[in-house]
N, C-alpha and C positions, 0 to 999 in steps of 0.2 A: 504493499499499499504506500502510495506516495503522499505525503503531505508537504504543503507549503507553510514555510514560517517567515515571517517578517519582523522586522524590528519595531520598537515601540517608537510613535511619532507623538510629540508634545506640540500642540497648536497653542501658540501664544497669543495671537490675535487675527481675527478675519473682519476685513472691512471693504466698503466700497471705496475705490479709489480710481480716478480717471476713467469713469464709466465700467468700470470691470471689478472683479473681486481680487483682493489681495490678501494671501494668507501668510502669516509670519509664523514660523515654527523652528523647532530644533530636533535634531536627531532624525531617524528615518533611514530607510535605504533607497534604493534605486526606483522600487516599486511604489514606495510611498511618494516620493517626489514626482513620479509620473502622474499619479491620482491627483495631486496637488497642482501640477500643471495643466492637466484637464479640466479640474475644477476652476482655475483661474481663466481658462481661454473660452469655455463655455457662454458666459454672460455677455462676452464682446461680440457674439455670434448669434444671440437671440433677441428677438423684440421685446422690450421691457413692458409692452401692453398685452400683447397675445401669446407670448412664448414661441413664435414661430422662428425658424432658422431666417436669417437675413441673407 
């Protein structure tokens, strides 16, 4: 059985900045960084009114 393990990541702050999401964190592995990068990129590509892709 294969199991995936990832480091613990600590989110220090998350806020809206320059029409996007900015997440300040420490620790975490490459997988966690990828998830954060995705979370920060999504709001820039979605309509704030209806949520549709731009």
